[in-house]
All heavy atoms as an XYZ file, in Angstrom:
943
protein
N       0.848     -1.167      0.002
C       0.008     -0.013      0.012
C       0.896      1.241      0.002
O       1.812      1.353      0.812
C      -0.916     -0.011      1.224
C      -1.764      1.207      1.327
S      -2.696      1.223      2.865
C      -4.328      0.948      2.221
N       0.590      2.151     -0.903
C       1.383      3.390     -0.999
C       0.980      4.369      0.099
O      -0.184      4.479      0.455
C       1.140      4.003     -2.383
C       2.178      5.022     -2.741
C       2.181      5.317     -4.213
O       1.580      4.582     -5.018
O       2.783      6.334     -4.578
N       1.963      5.107      0.603
C       1.715      6.084      1.645
C       1.838      7.489      1.067
O       2.724      7.783      0.301
C       2.749      5.900      2.761
C       2.459      6.708      3.984
C       3.418      6.402      5.096
O       3.613      5.200      5.394
O       3.942      7.326      5.679
N       0.885      8.351      1.482
C       0.851      9.701      0.978
C       0.993     10.696      2.128
O       0.562     10.399      3.251
C      -0.473      9.982      0.265
C      -0.704      9.130     -0.971
C      -1.529      8.021     -0.922
C      -0.018      9.400     -2.154
C      -1.720      7.232     -2.050
C      -0.195      8.602     -3.264
C      -1.043      7.537     -3.208
O      -1.225      6.755     -4.323
N       1.585     11.848      1.853
C       1.742     12.907      2.855
C       0.761     14.026      2.549
O       0.630     14.450      1.409
C       3.149     13.487      2.826
C       4.182     12.479      3.325
O       4.019     11.926      4.381
N       5.197     12.266      2.553
N       0.081     14.495      3.623
C      -0.867     15.601      3.483
C      -0.723     16.556      4.663
O      -0.267     16.170      5.734
C      -2.333     15.049      3.458
C      -2.627     14.327      2.213
C      -2.489     12.921      2.164
C      -3.015     14.983      1.078
C      -2.761     12.253      1.001
C      -3.278     14.299     -0.105
C      -3.151     12.948     -0.134
O      -3.384     12.269     -1.283
N      -1.164     17.779      4.444
C      -1.242     18.724      5.557
C      -2.542     19.469      5.456
O      -3.144     19.590      4.385
C      -0.044     19.648      5.551
S       0.018     20.810      4.159
N      -2.983     20.006      6.602
C      -4.190     20.806      6.640
C      -3.794     22.254      6.461
O      -2.889     22.741      7.143
C      -4.940     20.609      7.958
C      -6.261     21.331      7.982
S      -7.236     20.920      9.431
C      -6.670     22.218     10.510
N      -4.454     22.946      5.555
C      -4.226     24.380      5.359
C      -5.186     25.129      6.259
O      -6.406     24.965      6.128
C      -4.452     24.767      3.853
C      -3.617     23.911      2.914
C      -4.204     26.262      3.667
C      -2.126     23.973      3.117
N      -4.691     25.942      7.188
C      -5.562     26.613      8.137
C      -6.336     27.767      7.494
O      -5.760     28.736      7.025
C      -4.571     27.153      9.177
C      -3.300     27.312      8.483
C      -3.301     26.252      7.406
N      -7.652     27.596      7.371
C      -8.504     28.600      6.773
C      -9.518     29.124      7.791
O      -9.846     28.429      8.752
C      -9.248     28.028      5.573
C      -8.417     27.494      4.433
C      -9.299     26.941      3.327
C      -7.511     28.583      3.874
N      -9.983     30.328      7.567
C     -11.053     30.914      8.372
C     -12.105     31.462      7.409
O     -11.943     31.380      6.196
C     -10.524     32.079      9.238
O     -10.138     33.177      8.373
C      -9.310     31.635     10.085
N     -13.135     32.045      7.968
C     -14.195     32.630      7.139
C     -13.890     34.111      6.839
O     -14.755     34.828      6.338
C     -15.534     32.494      7.808
O     -15.499     33.065      9.120
C     -15.969     31.029      7.893
N     -12.702     34.570      7.150
C     -12.314     35.941      6.832
C     -12.353     36.161      5.354
O     -11.786     35.364      4.577
C     -10.885     36.182      7.373
C     -10.405     37.590      7.098
C      -8.955     37.757      7.600
O      -8.603     37.153      8.624
O      -8.207     38.442      6.927
N     -13.039     37.225      4.899
C     -13.094     37.470      3.433
C     -11.732     37.874      2.889
O     -10.942     38.528      3.559
C     -14.094     38.589      3.300
C     -14.128     39.277      4.609
C     -13.736     38.235      5.643
N     -11.463     37.452      1.661
C     -10.229     37.833      0.960
C      -8.963     37.491      1.730
O      -8.060     38.308      1.889
C     -10.257     39.307      0.583
C     -11.447     39.640     -0.278
O     -11.800     38.884     -1.189
N     -12.105     40.728      0.025
N      -8.888     36.248      2.179
C      -7.692     35.763      2.908
C      -6.541     35.640      1.926
O      -6.699     35.257      0.778
C      -7.930     34.381      3.483
C      -9.066     34.256      4.441
C      -9.290     32.814      4.846
O      -8.357     32.144      5.293
N     -10.499     32.335      4.653
N      -5.340     35.946      2.377
C      -4.166     35.686      1.598
C      -3.108     35.139      2.551
O      -2.913     35.659      3.637
C      -3.654     36.943      0.897
C      -2.600     36.639     -0.137
C      -2.306     37.847     -1.035
O      -1.957     38.886     -0.538
N      -2.456     37.608     -2.312
N      -2.444     34.075      2.113
C      -1.441     33.449      2.969
C      -0.372     32.769      2.148
O      -0.631     32.339      1.032
C      -2.077     32.489      3.923
C      -2.634     31.250      3.252
S      -3.480     30.110      4.365
C      -4.964     30.999      4.655
N       0.795     32.650      2.742
C       1.912     31.905      2.162
C       1.962     30.563      2.877
O       1.877     30.521      4.139
C       3.221     32.674      2.414
C       4.424     32.080      1.762
C       4.779     32.795      0.467
O       4.351     33.879      0.232
N       5.564     32.161     -0.330
N       2.049     29.475      2.135
C       2.097     28.123      2.738
C       3.182     27.294      2.027
O       3.509     27.543      0.874
C       0.754     27.381      2.642
C      -0.337     28.098      3.429
C       0.307     27.154      1.224
N       3.721     26.348      2.782
C       4.618     25.337      2.206
C       3.898     24.024      2.330
O       3.443     23.650      3.424
C       5.939     25.283      2.939
C       6.850     26.357      2.493
C       8.292     26.064      2.848
C       9.108     27.217      2.310
N      10.476     26.979      2.358
N       3.762     23.301      1.202
C       3.008     22.070      1.191
C       3.943     20.924      0.773
O       4.679     21.052     -0.208
C       1.822     22.169      0.190
C       1.025     20.906      0.190
C       0.964     23.381      0.487
N       3.939     19.807      1.530
C       4.731     18.649      1.157
C       4.065     17.880      0.008
O       3.052     17.238      0.198
C       4.754     17.802      2.426
C       3.467     18.144      3.120
C       3.169     19.569      2.775
N       4.636     18.056     -1.202
C       4.068     17.401     -2.360
C       5.159     16.549     -3.030
O       6.178     17.059     -3.446
C       3.548     18.437     -3.385
C       2.444     19.273     -2.742
C       3.083     17.755     -4.649
C       2.000     20.450     -3.589
N       4.880     15.240     -3.078
C       5.734     14.290     -3.784
C       7.213     14.472     -3.389
O       8.087     14.653     -4.221
C       5.566     14.437     -5.294
C       4.099     14.293     -5.717
O       3.351     13.542     -5.025
O       3.701     14.910     -6.703
N       7.470     14.438     -2.063
C       8.809     14.487     -1.485
C       9.504     15.843     -1.681
O      10.735     15.925     -1.621
C       9.704     13.385     -1.993
C       9.161     12.017     -1.618
O       8.746     11.815     -0.478
N       9.127     11.124     -2.557
N       8.742     16.907     -1.907
C       9.300     18.271     -2.003
C       8.377     19.193     -1.231
O       7.169     19.023     -1.209
C       9.339     18.753     -3.459
C      10.303     18.020     -4.331
C      10.239     18.587     -5.738
C       9.579     17.511     -6.597
N       9.278     17.836     -7.940
N       8.971     20.185     -0.560
C       8.189     21.230      0.083
C       8.052     22.380     -0.900
O       9.026     23.018     -1.258
C       8.834     21.748      1.365
C       8.670     20.730      2.501
O       7.650     20.075      2.590
N       9.674     20.614      3.347
N       6.820     22.636     -1.363
C       6.574     23.643     -2.367
C       5.845     24.837     -1.754
O       4.876     24.668     -1.026
C       5.768     23.064     -3.536
C       6.507     21.878     -4.178
C       5.489     24.157     -4.601
C       5.770     21.188     -5.265
N       6.355     26.033     -2.038
C       5.779     27.265     -1.508
C       4.728     27.832     -2.439
O       4.946     27.935     -3.634
C       6.920     28.282     -1.281
O       6.409     29.487     -0.777
N       3.567     28.185     -1.828
C       2.467     28.778     -2.602
C       1.972     30.017     -1.901
O       2.035     30.141     -0.687
C       1.283     27.807     -2.702
C       1.592     26.548     -3.449
C       1.838     25.357     -2.801
C       1.586     26.538     -4.856
C       2.087     24.193     -3.473
C       1.852     25.349     -5.549
C       2.105     24.174     -4.858
N       1.446     30.934     -2.693
C       0.729     32.096     -2.173
C      -0.745     31.844     -2.520
O      -1.071     31.663     -3.703
C       1.226     33.366     -2.841
C       0.490     34.664     -2.443
C       0.688     34.925     -0.927
C       0.994     35.834     -3.259
N      -1.597     31.809     -1.491
C      -3.007     31.520     -1.702
C      -3.876     32.739     -1.430
O      -3.605     33.478     -0.475
C      -3.471     30.393     -0.745
C      -2.638     29.119     -0.707
C      -3.188     28.159      0.324
C      -2.607     28.481     -2.084
N      -4.866     32.940     -2.250
C      -5.881     33.956     -2.022
C      -7.211     33.245     -2.024
O      -7.553     32.560     -3.019
C      -5.853     35.042     -3.116
O      -4.529     35.587     -3.179
C      -6.832     36.146     -2.807
N      -7.970     33.392     -0.919
C      -9.240     32.692     -0.796
C     -10.340     33.734     -0.654
O     -10.242     34.632      0.164
C      -9.235     31.742      0.448
C      -8.158     30.670      0.275
C     -10.602     31.065      0.595
C      -6.921     30.952      1.016
N     -11.376     33.627     -1.493
C     -12.497     34.559     -1.486
C     -13.833     33.796     -1.452
O     -13.912     32.678     -1.971
C     -12.452     35.424     -2.728
C     -11.342     36.413     -2.758
C     -11.400     37.291     -4.000
N     -11.197     36.588     -5.266
C     -10.018     36.112     -5.685
N      -8.935     36.275     -4.951
N      -9.911     35.476     -6.838
N     -14.860     34.475     -0.945
C     -16.213     33.909     -0.978
C     -17.002     34.582     -2.087
O     -17.065     35.803     -2.151
C     -16.927     34.074      0.382
C     -18.241     33.343      0.437
C     -18.253     31.974      0.521
C     -19.427     34.010      0.370
C     -19.433     31.266      0.571
C     -20.645     33.324      0.414
C     -20.639     31.934      0.519
O     -21.784     31.249      0.541
N     -17.594     33.791     -2.961
C     -18.462     34.280     -4.014
C     -19.864     34.301     -3.457
O     -20.521     33.257     -3.367
C     -18.359     33.375     -5.243
C     -19.212     33.784     -6.387
O     -20.334     34.263     -6.196
N     -18.706     33.578     -7.581
N     -20.327     35.470     -3.068
C     -21.647     35.571     -2.420
C     -22.809     35.321     -3.372
O     -23.859     34.842     -2.970
C     -21.826     36.915     -1.743
O     -21.653     37.973     -2.670
N     -22.623     35.542     -4.674
C     -23.675     35.279     -5.657
C     -23.791     33.774     -5.855
O     -24.894     33.209     -5.800
C     -23.399     35.991     -6.993
C     -24.412     35.573     -8.051
C     -23.378     37.506     -6.797
N     -22.683     33.072     -6.085
C     -22.693     31.640     -6.311
C     -22.701     30.834     -5.013
O     -22.959     29.630     -5.024
N     -22.445     31.522     -3.875
C     -22.408     30.900     -2.527
C     -21.409     29.776     -2.429
O     -21.692     28.685     -1.996
C     -23.797     30.430     -2.120
C     -24.809     31.561     -1.994
C     -26.157     31.132     -1.520
O     -26.509     29.927     -1.636
O     -26.878     31.996     -0.965
N     -20.160     30.042     -2.850
C     -19.076     29.105     -2.676
C     -17.765     29.876     -2.529
O     -17.634     31.040     -2.883
C     -18.982     28.127     -3.864
C     -18.635     28.785     -5.174
C     -17.299     28.930     -5.593
C     -19.613     29.276     -6.030
C     -16.959     29.547     -6.774
C     -19.295     29.877     -7.232
C     -17.974     30.006     -7.570
O     -17.638     30.631     -8.775
N     -16.788     29.193     -1.918
C     -15.446     29.723     -1.776
C     -14.622     29.390     -2.996
O     -14.829     28.332     -3.621
C     -14.745     29.128     -0.542
C     -15.335     29.603      0.746
C     -16.342     29.048      1.449
C     -14.926     30.760      1.476
N     -16.604     29.758      2.582
C     -15.750     30.838      2.634
C     -13.984     31.753      1.278
C     -15.622     31.859      3.574
C     -13.859     32.761      2.217
C     -14.682     32.823      3.332
N     -13.673     30.282     -3.372
C     -12.757     29.909     -4.437
C     -11.364     30.338     -4.044
O     -11.171     31.140     -3.093
C     -13.164     30.484     -5.783
C     -13.189     32.000     -5.800
O     -12.201     32.633     -5.522
N     -14.325     32.564     -6.147
N     -10.372     29.745     -4.705
C      -8.990     29.936     -4.328
C      -8.165     30.280     -5.569
O      -8.413     29.706     -6.643
C      -8.436     28.691     -3.606
C      -7.058     28.934     -3.040
C      -8.460     27.460     -4.510
C      -6.603     27.814     -2.075
N      -7.228     31.199     -5.404
C      -6.207     31.459     -6.410
C      -4.925     30.904     -5.852
O      -4.616     31.068     -4.661
C      -6.017     32.965     -6.641
C      -7.220     33.623     -7.239
O      -8.146     32.939     -7.765
O      -7.273     34.899     -7.186
N      -4.157     30.198     -6.689
C      -2.889     29.619     -6.257
C      -1.787     30.220     -7.112
O      -1.864     30.224     -8.321
C      -2.909     28.086     -6.465
C      -4.056     27.440     -5.694
C      -1.570     27.445     -6.050
C      -4.296     25.976     -5.986
N      -0.760     30.765     -6.434
C       0.391     31.341     -7.113
C       1.658     30.723     -6.571
O       1.710     30.183     -5.455
C       0.398     32.867     -6.929
N       2.719     30.814     -7.371
C       4.049     30.382     -6.917
C       4.461     31.242     -5.737
O       4.425     32.477     -5.817
C       5.041     30.525     -8.067
C       6.417     30.080     -7.726
O       7.011     30.551     -6.761
N       6.931     29.130     -8.487
N       4.796     30.623     -4.611
C       5.136     31.342     -3.419
C       6.433     32.125     -3.487
O       6.628     33.051     -2.709
N       7.282     31.793     -4.429
C       8.555     32.504     -4.563
C       8.514     33.640     -5.564
O       9.076     34.703     -5.346
C       9.665     31.530     -5.001
C       9.867     30.421     -3.963
O       9.906     30.671     -2.776
N       9.958     29.208     -4.419
N       7.772     33.440     -6.639
C       7.758     34.442     -7.706
C       6.440     35.219     -7.789
O       6.380     36.289     -8.408
C       7.963     33.778     -9.100
O       6.834     32.959     -9.376
C       9.256     32.985     -9.131
N       5.372     34.695     -7.181
C       4.069     35.329     -7.265
C       3.324     35.029     -8.556
O       2.212     35.481     -8.754
N       3.965     34.250     -9.466
C       3.330     33.913    -10.723
C       2.095     33.058    -10.484
O       2.148     32.042     -9.782
C       4.336     33.158    -11.608
C       3.765     32.736    -12.956
C       4.744     31.908    -13.754
O       5.956     31.872    -13.419
O       4.317     31.354    -14.764
N       0.980     33.481    -11.057
C      -0.307     32.771    -10.872
C      -0.242     31.400    -11.545
O       0.162     31.263    -12.685
C      -1.425     33.612    -11.499
C      -2.747     32.965    -11.295
C      -3.813     33.703    -10.620
N      -3.405     34.823     -9.822
C      -4.217     35.798     -9.524
N      -5.426     35.809     -9.986
N      -3.814     36.783     -8.787
N      -0.704     30.385    -10.799
C      -0.787     29.030    -11.305
C      -2.209     28.680    -11.700
O      -2.499     28.179    -12.774
C      -0.254     28.014    -10.274
C       1.229     28.340     -9.938
C      -0.411     26.594    -10.742
C       1.754     27.557     -8.748
N      -3.160     28.959    -10.770
C      -4.594     28.762    -11.010
C      -5.366     29.909    -10.404
O      -4.961     30.469     -9.371
C      -5.067     27.449    -10.357
C      -4.659     26.145    -10.982
C      -5.088     24.963    -10.093
C      -5.225     25.974    -12.362
N      -6.492     30.223    -11.013
C      -7.295     31.346    -10.533
C      -8.777     30.937    -10.478
O      -9.301     30.347    -11.391
C      -7.121     32.542    -11.458
O      -7.839     33.657    -11.005
N      -9.443     31.287     -9.370
C     -10.866     31.052     -9.242
C     -11.281     29.624     -9.109
O     -12.415     29.286     -9.429
N     -10.433     28.770     -8.569
C     -10.765     27.354     -8.404
C     -11.790     27.203     -7.280
O     -11.552     27.599     -6.155
C      -9.487     26.592     -8.067
C      -9.604     25.065     -7.899
C      -9.974     24.425     -9.236
C      -8.301     24.511     -7.389
N     -12.990     26.624     -7.570
C     -14.033     26.467     -6.525
C     -13.558     25.441     -5.469
O     -13.033     24.394     -5.805
C     -15.230     25.939     -7.294
C     -14.975     26.182     -8.713
C     -13.456     26.211     -8.884
N     -13.806     25.780     -4.208
C     -13.527     24.877     -3.107
C     -14.828     24.168     -2.740
O     -15.583     24.608     -1.867
C     -12.953     25.628     -1.907
C     -11.578     26.248     -2.110
C     -11.165     27.028     -0.868
C     -10.559     25.165     -2.441
N     -15.069     23.055     -3.417
C     -16.298     22.259     -3.237
C     -15.964     20.865     -2.752
O     -15.044     20.234     -3.295
C     -17.063     22.183     -4.548
C     -17.443     23.542     -5.199
C     -18.071     23.322     -6.562
C     -18.356     24.330     -4.287
N     -16.720     20.389     -1.779
C     -16.472     19.038     -1.232
C     -17.004     17.988     -2.193
O     -16.393     16.951     -2.380
C     -17.131     18.895      0.123
N     -18.126     18.198     -2.823
C     -18.793     17.379     -3.818
C     -18.841     15.885     -3.434
O     -19.656     15.531     -2.601
C     -18.257     17.585     -5.213
O     -16.870     17.282     -5.313
N     -18.041     15.033     -4.038
C     -18.160     13.588     -3.864
C     -17.811     13.165     -2.434
O     -16.960     13.746     -1.799
C     -17.218     12.864     -4.811
C     -17.528     13.129     -6.277
C     -16.490     12.450     -7.178
O     -15.746     11.593     -6.722
O     -16.472     12.825     -8.357
N     -18.474     12.113     -1.973
C     -18.159     11.559     -0.642
C     -16.898     10.718     -0.680
O     -16.730      9.955     -1.586
C     -19.324     10.681     -0.146
C     -19.034     10.088      1.190
C     -19.255     10.792      2.348
C     -18.485      8.795      1.282
C     -18.959     10.254      3.585
C     -18.207      8.254      2.498
C     -18.444      8.974      3.645
O     -18.134      8.435      4.876
N     -15.988     10.821      0.288
C     -15.989     11.816      1.371
C     -15.450     13.162      0.907
O     -15.695     14.169      1.540
C     -15.119     11.201      2.419
C     -14.119     10.390      1.628
C     -14.893      9.895      0.420
N     -14.742     13.185     -0.191
C     -14.211     14.444     -0.741
C     -13.681     14.180     -2.139
O     -13.298     13.061     -2.470
C     -13.104     14.994      0.151
N     -13.664     15.209     -2.972
C     -13.131     15.073     -4.312
C     -11.817     15.840     -4.410
O     -11.649     16.881     -3.760
C     -14.138     15.626     -5.316
N     -10.916     15.350     -5.228
C      -9.661     16.037     -5.438
C      -9.910     17.220     -6.381
O     -10.089     17.037     -7.575
C      -8.633     15.057     -6.060
C      -7.323     15.720     -6.385
O      -7.073     16.885     -6.118
N      -6.422     14.933     -6.963
N      -9.901     18.441     -5.826
C     -10.235     19.615     -6.640
C      -9.109     19.961     -7.601
O      -9.300     20.758     -8.524
C     -10.600     20.840     -5.783
C     -11.888     20.555     -4.973
C      -9.512     21.240     -4.822
N      -7.936     19.361     -7.443
C      -6.809     19.595     -8.346
C      -6.648     18.465     -9.395
O      -5.736     18.521    -10.213
C      -5.500     19.773     -7.577
C      -5.368     21.026     -6.751
C      -4.058     20.998     -5.960
C      -5.474     22.265     -7.583
N      -7.531     17.499     -9.378
C      -7.380     16.309    -10.255
C      -7.218     16.700    -11.712
O      -6.338     16.185    -12.402
C      -8.548     15.390    -10.078
C      -8.402     14.083    -10.841
C      -9.502     13.099    -10.521
O     -10.603     13.507    -10.139
O      -9.219     11.896    -10.619
N      -8.041     17.594    -12.238
C      -7.951     17.975    -13.639
C      -6.706     18.799    -13.964
O      -6.386     19.017    -15.130
C      -9.204     18.707    -14.081
C      -9.387     20.035    -13.401
C     -10.714     20.693    -13.816
O     -11.159     20.501    -14.947
N     -11.345     21.414    -12.910
N      -5.963     19.226    -12.920
C      -4.746     20.000    -13.133
C      -3.511     19.191    -12.744
O      -2.465     19.771    -12.424
C      -4.796     21.290    -12.299
C      -6.020     22.119    -12.623
C      -7.087     22.167    -11.753
C      -6.100     22.838    -13.811
C      -8.224     22.920    -12.046
C      -7.240     23.590    -14.109
C      -8.284     23.616    -13.209
O      -9.374     24.351    -13.506
N      -3.567     17.878    -12.822
C      -2.447     17.037    -12.417
C      -1.182     17.341    -13.223
O      -0.073     17.190    -12.722
C      -2.803     15.558    -12.525
O      -3.126     15.213    -13.862
N      -1.339     17.827    -14.452
C      -0.186     18.163    -15.269
C       0.666     19.276    -14.668
O       1.810     19.469    -15.010
C      -0.630     18.549    -16.713
C      -1.464     19.797    -16.776
C      -0.902     21.030    -16.985
C      -2.850     19.730    -16.590
C      -1.650     22.200    -17.035
C      -3.631     20.885    -16.650
C      -3.013     22.109    -16.859
O      -3.768     23.241    -16.911
N       0.077     20.074    -13.756
C       0.807     21.147    -13.110
C       1.765     20.671    -12.028
O       2.615     21.440    -11.531
C      -0.160     22.192    -12.533
C      -1.008     22.957    -13.514
C      -2.034     23.783    -12.779
C      -0.127     23.840    -14.393
N       1.581     19.403    -11.586
C       2.438     18.802    -10.556
C       2.375     19.583     -9.258
O       3.410     19.864     -8.605
C       3.907     18.687    -11.027
C       4.056     17.995    -12.353
C       3.938     16.502    -12.202
C       4.340     15.816    -13.483
N       3.448     14.846    -13.940
N       1.142     19.953     -8.849
C       0.983     20.698     -7.573
C       0.176     19.893     -6.586
O      -0.412     20.397     -5.631
C       0.366     22.088     -7.798
C      -0.980     21.999     -8.466
C       1.330     22.994     -8.542
C      -1.731     23.354     -8.519
N       0.115     18.559     -6.745
C      -0.450     17.694     -5.743
C      -1.951     17.487     -5.856
O      -2.569     17.750     -6.881
N      -2.506     17.060     -4.730
C      -3.951     16.785     -4.600
C      -4.507     17.652     -3.489
O      -3.839     17.804     -2.435
C      -4.178     15.308     -4.266
O      -3.655     14.498     -5.314
N      -5.692     18.183     -3.654
C      -6.323     19.039     -2.657
C      -7.775     18.595     -2.456
O      -8.483     18.336     -3.422
C      -6.303     20.489     -3.127
C      -6.948     21.473     -2.189
S      -7.135     23.137     -2.913
C      -5.441     23.648     -3.017
N      -8.168     18.528     -1.190
C      -9.499     18.068     -0.842
C     -10.159     19.015      0.124
O      -9.553     19.449      1.085
C      -9.426     16.684     -0.182
C      -8.768     15.637     -1.048
C      -7.416     15.422     -0.989
C      -9.535     14.879     -1.932
C      -6.805     14.491     -1.788
C      -8.934     13.933     -2.761
C      -7.566     13.742     -2.662
O      -6.967     12.820     -3.482
N     -11.433     19.315     -0.112
C     -12.259     20.034      0.850
C     -13.040     18.929      1.549
O     -13.831     18.220      0.931
C     -13.227     21.014      0.164
C     -14.130     21.703      1.192
C     -12.436     22.051     -0.659
N     -12.782     18.783      2.859
C     -13.317     17.641      3.599
C     -14.366     18.141      4.622
O     -14.052     19.012      5.459
C     -12.219     16.845      4.313
C     -12.790     15.689      5.089
C     -11.174     16.380      3.310
N     -15.550     17.582      4.566
C     -16.592     17.880      5.548
C     -16.270     17.086      6.799
O     -16.262     15.865      6.786
C     -17.950     17.481      4.978
C     -19.112     17.769      5.878
C     -20.396     17.369      5.177
C     -21.636     17.572      5.998
N     -22.860     17.201      5.276
N     -16.018     17.780      7.898
C     -15.666     17.113      9.143
C     -16.765     17.134     10.180
O     -16.679     16.495     11.200
C     -14.354     17.682      9.742
C     -13.165     17.381      8.870
C     -14.457     19.168     10.031
N     -17.853     17.881      9.913
C     -19.012     17.942     10.780
C     -20.162     17.298     10.083
O     -20.826     17.965      9.265
C     -19.282     19.388     11.187
C     -20.461     19.477     12.141
O     -21.167     18.508     12.382
N     -20.658     20.671     12.705
N     -20.432     16.038     10.362
C     -21.499     15.333      9.667
C     -22.891     15.767     10.091
O     -23.866     15.376      9.481
C     -21.337     13.822      9.876
C     -20.111     13.248      9.186
C     -20.102     13.481      7.664
O     -21.177     13.398      7.031
O     -19.028     13.787      7.128
N     -22.989     16.560     11.182
C     -24.316     16.977     11.668
C     -24.912     18.114     10.821
O     -26.112     18.346     10.898
C     -24.229     17.389     13.137
O     -23.467     18.571     13.278
N     -24.080     18.790     10.013
C     -24.651     19.831      9.155
C     -25.160     19.203      7.857
O     -24.623     18.229      7.381
C     -23.647     20.973      8.888
C     -22.436     20.471      8.139
C     -23.276     21.670     10.159
C     -21.570     21.570      7.609
N     -26.197     19.837      7.291
C     -26.813     19.283      6.114
C     -26.120     19.732      4.806
O     -26.185     19.042      3.797
C     -28.279     19.639      6.069
C     -29.065     19.028      7.219
C     -30.549     19.081      6.991
C     -31.366     18.547      8.093
N     -30.940     17.565      8.951
N     -25.468     20.884      4.824
C     -24.816     21.380      3.607
C     -23.689     20.480      3.166
O     -22.986     19.906      3.979
C     -24.301     22.792      3.859
C     -25.396     23.779      4.077
C     -24.882     25.178      4.067
C     -26.071     26.132      4.178
N     -25.933     27.316      3.480
N     -23.539     20.386      1.862
C     -22.495     19.528      1.300
C     -21.216     20.288      0.980
O     -20.211     19.695      0.683
C     -23.003     18.817      0.045
C     -24.074     17.774      0.345
C     -23.618     16.728      1.347
O     -22.475     16.205      1.221
O     -24.383     16.423      2.279
N     -21.304     21.632      1.012
C     -20.147     22.489      0.716
C     -20.042     23.578      1.742
O     -21.050     24.012      2.303
C     -20.250     23.039     -0.707
C     -20.068     21.961     -1.738
O     -19.014     21.347     -1.819
N     -21.089     21.714     -2.547
N     -18.836     24.112      1.937
C     -18.682     25.196      2.904
C     -19.427     26.457      2.505
O     -19.479     26.789      1.301
C     -17.172     25.429      2.959
C     -16.646     24.831      1.715
C     -17.572     23.752      1.301
N     -19.975     27.164      3.499
C     -20.619     28.431      3.221
C     -19.813     29.543      3.861
O     -18.705     29.314      4.369
C     -22.093     28.435      3.647
C     -22.303     28.231      5.138
O     -21.373     28.579      5.934
O     -23.369     27.763      5.512
N     -20.379     30.730      3.940
C     -19.682     31.876      4.457
C     -19.352     31.750      5.927
O     -18.501     32.470      6.444
C     -20.474     33.188      4.122
C     -21.737     33.277      4.973
C     -19.596     34.398      4.259
N     -20.004     30.800      6.651
C     -19.802     30.702      8.094
C     -18.960     29.513      8.557
O     -18.646     29.463      9.737
C     -21.191     30.548      8.781
O     -21.777     29.289      8.403
C     -22.117     31.680      8.441
N     -18.620     28.554      7.697
C     -18.054     27.330      8.235
C     -16.783     26.793      7.550
O     -16.377     25.661      7.776
C     -19.107     26.226      8.314
C     -19.685     25.882      6.954
O     -19.164     26.312      5.915
N     -20.752     25.118      6.965
N     -16.140     27.618      6.713
C     -14.875     27.183      6.133
C     -13.795     27.200      7.224
O     -13.650     28.187      7.978
C     -14.453     28.105      4.990
C     -13.175     27.696      4.245
C     -13.379     26.380      3.519
C     -12.758     28.793      3.277
N     -13.064     26.114      7.374
C     -12.036     26.023      8.395
C     -12.517     25.391      9.683
O     -11.715     25.056     10.544
N     -13.823     25.220      9.822
C     -14.377     24.562     11.008
C     -15.110     23.279     10.613
O     -14.665     22.198     10.885
C     -15.304     25.517     11.800
O     -16.335     26.006     10.938
C     -14.521     26.684     12.377
N     -16.258     23.436      9.926
C     -17.048     22.274      9.501
C     -16.449     21.650      8.224
O     -16.710     20.485      7.931
C     -18.494     22.677      9.232
C     -19.205     23.125     10.499
O     -18.870     22.609     11.588
O     -20.084     23.993     10.414
N     -15.699     22.413      7.501
C     -15.019     21.962      6.292
C     -13.552     22.380      6.361
O     -13.269     23.539      6.687
C     -15.627     22.590      5.020
C     -17.019     22.131      4.764
C     -18.091     22.776      5.348
C     -17.277     21.063      3.912
C     -19.400     22.336      5.088
C     -18.571     20.629      3.629
C     -19.648     21.282      4.257
N     -12.655     21.451      6.116
C     -11.230     21.759      6.154
C     -10.593     21.519      4.774
O     -11.162     20.772      3.958
C     -10.489     20.943      7.248
C     -10.613     19.431      6.979
C     -10.988     21.360      8.650
C      -9.772     18.607      7.908
N      -9.432     22.127      4.571
C      -8.694     21.964      3.303
C      -7.463     21.135      3.561
O      -6.624     21.501      4.389
C      -8.328     23.362      2.758
C      -7.693     23.372      1.385
C      -8.654     22.860      0.304
C      -7.231     24.766      1.016
N      -7.347     20.004      2.865
C      -6.229     19.092      2.972
C      -5.498     19.122      1.641
O      -6.092     19.003      0.566
C      -6.692     17.649      3.256
C      -7.580     17.609      4.519
C      -5.523     16.687      3.361
C      -6.860     17.971      5.801
N      -4.128     19.202      1.680
C      -3.349     19.314      0.463
C      -2.086     18.505      0.651
O      -1.464     18.497      1.686
C      -2.999     20.764      0.226
C      -2.524     21.129     -1.139
C      -2.202     20.323     -2.192
C      -2.284     22.459     -1.601
N      -1.796     21.055     -3.272
C      -1.849     22.389     -2.928
C      -2.403     23.727     -1.006
C      -1.527     23.507     -3.655
C      -2.092     24.835     -1.744
C      -1.640     24.729     -3.078
N      -1.678     17.796     -0.423
C      -0.463     17.010     -0.329
C      -0.136     16.262     -1.595
O      -0.377     16.780     -2.716
N       0.421     15.072     -1.454
C       0.952     14.306     -2.581
C      -0.052     14.113     -3.700
O      -1.254     14.060     -3.489
C       1.416     12.915     -2.082
C       2.655     12.976     -1.258
O       3.385     13.978     -1.333
O       2.909     12.022     -0.512
N       0.490     13.950     -4.871
C      -0.329     13.672     -6.056
C      -0.843     12.232     -5.985
O      -0.099     11.287     -5.772
C       0.524     13.833     -7.332
O       1.074     15.149     -7.344
C      -0.319     13.613     -8.575
N      -2.149     12.086     -6.166
C      -2.786     10.765     -6.264
C      -3.117     10.533     -7.748
O      -3.806     11.328     -8.359
C      -4.089     10.716     -5.453
C      -3.862     11.084     -4.011
C      -4.759      9.374     -5.623
C      -3.418      9.975     -3.151
N      -2.598      9.477     -8.301
C      -2.835      9.192     -9.734
C      -3.758      8.026     -9.896
O      -3.924      7.198     -9.119
C      -1.523      8.980    -10.435
C      -0.690     10.234    -10.415
C       0.587     10.094    -11.206
O       0.636      9.278    -12.139
O       1.567     10.754    -10.892
């Protein structure tokens, strides 16, 4: 059985969050600059991912949706970028919503990021 490394990215419901993170991806620590925003019209969170060293944008407006049980790899269609796997995980089963809203990102739903799953 293959072993994968993941880390939890600490998020809050603060609007327009921006943070620098280092993520262990495929035996390398990669630095990213993240910008997280809430789309109040669509009622979902989205994330911009940039190179943490150069600021060069990698992805923009990626929706943070939990979707499939227990979670879907939101980076799966971008595997060619070699930036790992990312999951929005519902950790509070008592809530009925399937995706994070403006009140529960970082508490009822967490962001897990790490090795590429192929």
